[in-house]
N, C-alpha and C positions, 0 to 999 in steps of 0.2 A: 504493501499499499504505502503512502504517501508519508509515513512514519520518519523515514530519513532527512526527506527534506524539512518536514517540521522541525524536527531537533536540530538541524543547521540552523535555521531562521532563529529558534529561538534561543539559542547559546551564548546568550548576552552574559557581560561579566560586570556585575554589580560591586561599587563600593560602596560600604555604609563606614563613616566615621564620625567619631564625637567625641566628649568626653563621660567618664564613669556616669552610669546612672540613668541615663538618657533613654535606654531601652534598647540601647542597639542588639545586643546578644538576642533577648527573647523577639525583636522584630527579623534581625537576619533569618533565624532558624525557621519561623514561621513563614516568612516569603518564600524562602528558599524551598520550603516542602511544599507550599501550596504550590509553588510553579515549577515544580521537578528540577530545580537546582542543586547543585552541591552547595556545601558550607562550609566556612574557616574563620574559627575565631583565633586572630592572631594575638589577642591577647592573651590566649592559653598559652601560645609558644614560648611568649616572653616569660610566663609563669612558670613555665616546666625549665625552662634553662637556668633562674631563677633557684628554682628547688633544688636541681640539680646541683647546682654551685652551694648552695647551705648545706647539701647532704654529702659532699665531698671534701667539705672544708677550706673551701676557697673564700679568702676574705672578700665579702661583697662590699667593703669599706673600699677597697683598693682597684681602682680601674686597670691599673697594670697587669695585677692577678688575673682579674676578668678576662680582660681583652687574651692572655695566653690559653686563657681554658674555654674559650668561646666557641672553638670547632669540635670539641672533644665529645660531648652529648651526642646521642644518635635520637632526634625527635621526631616522631611519625603522627600524623595526624590524620583521624578518620574524618571523613569529608560527609557522611548522611547527616542531613537535618533533622531526622529523628532520633538519633542517636549518636551525637559526633564524639570520639575518643581522643585520645591522645598517650603517646605512650614515650617513655624515655628510657633508652637502652634497654628497651623490652620490657618494663615496665608501666603496668596503668597508673598514671600518674593523674589522673582527673579530680579524684578526691583531694590528694596532698596538695597539690598547686593551690589550692582556695583556703589555703590556711593566712592567719593573719600575718606571721611571721613571712609568709611569701609577700604578701599584699605589701607590707611596709616596705619590702626590698627591692619590689620590682622595677620600680622606677629609677632606683640608681644603677642597678644593672644593664636596663633596656638603655639609657644615656649612654652608654660605650659603645664607639663607633664600631669596633669589631665584633658584638655582639648582633648591631642591628645590620649589619654586611651579613652576617652568616642565616640570620633568620629571615630577611627580605628575599634572599636568592633561594631558600627554601618556600617561601611563599610563592614567589613568580613559577617557580616549578610548579606547584601545586595548580594554581590559578591555571598557567598551560596545558596541564595534562586533562583539564575539565573539559571534557570534549562537549558535553550538554551544557554548558552554561555553569556560573558560580557566583553565589554572594559571600562576599569578601568584608569583614569586618574589624575596625580596628581605629587608629588614631592618626596612621600615616600613609593610607591606601592610596587615594585619591591622589594624595599630592605626590610620593615616593615610588611607594610600590607597585601600583598599576595606573602611572598615568593618563594612561591611553585605555582606562575602562570604560565601557561603551556607557556607562551612566554613574552618577556618582551623588550621593545623599550625604548631608552632614547633619545630623540630629543635636539638638539643643535643649535645653531646658533649665529652668529657674536653679540657683543652688538649691535652696529648698526643697523644691518636688523632688530633685535628685536625691538629697539625704533622707526625704521621707520615704522613697523606693527602696534605698539602700537600707534604712533602719527596718523597713518591714521583711526584708532577704535578710537579714542577721538578726538574731533572735537574742534579745536584751541587750542591744546596742543603743547609746544616746544619740539621740537624733543631733545635737550641738556638736558634741564630736563627731560624729559621723559628715557633719555641714564641714566642718574646719579641715579633717580628712580630706576631703574630695575637692577643696579648693587649694589646699595644698600639693595635692596630686595635681590639679589642673596647673599649677604654676611650674611645676617640675617637668611636665610633658610639653608645657608649652614653650618652655623656656630653654629646652636643652638645644645644643648647636645641630647634632644630627637629627634630620626628622623630626622636627616640632611637631607637636599635635598642631595643625593649622586645617581651616575651611580651603580648597580645592578653588580656585577661580569659578571654575564652571560646575559646582557641586550645587542641587538644589537642597536648600537649608529648610529641614521640618522644625518648629518648635516643639516639644511635646509637651510642655510646661501643663495645658490644659486638657491634653488627649488621652483618651484611655488608650492602652496598649493596642485594642481591636482597632481603633481609628487610626493609630498610627501603622500597622500592618496593612490596613486598607489602602492608606495615602501611598504607601512606598509598592504594593503590588500594582497599584493603578500605574503609577510611575515608569515599572518595567514594563508592563502591558505596553504603555504608549511606546516604550523603545522599542520594543519587540516589532510592532507595527509599524514604525517609522522605518525599521531597518530592512 
């Protein structure tokens, strides 16, 4: 039948960027699942390399040590949006990379240029290998990793809305402390020299402050479908 032609015309590469707590992961996974695209959480890869460094006695306060070790771990990301996986040296890392220890160190590790080079190369190879198209979410996808993506979306939300969402995800967390941590993370990610968090000039900005997750998903699905039609 016409399946192959349909797949070819619908093989879009979608870059979704934005700071923590804007709904990037939930939106990206849902959009990819709904449209039959692969999915890649690039933040998980930076968390994975940070977790590996902490586990292997690398001083994560030393950019030189981080740089030397950057190419050592083998990180493999599964791209099924309904059940994304990530392994480091063959070990399932999906749980351990979400700890507070990793969260507090990931900005410092991911700011090291050698780390970004290794992970960016990995991300580009995954995107290139996604024959049916892919949704890639992160902080520098539209600007650095995949500047030629078919569609770039930048999700934003007020610090208050983002903190409320994050606190809802983390049981027993303090709202004010969460908001403070998010603002600190934004400053670190936006201020780093290599591939800072930034909105691409040709990205569509979607403010999710007043939107439900379902509304954000519908908005992004519409944008992707419009891009597919235009292609």
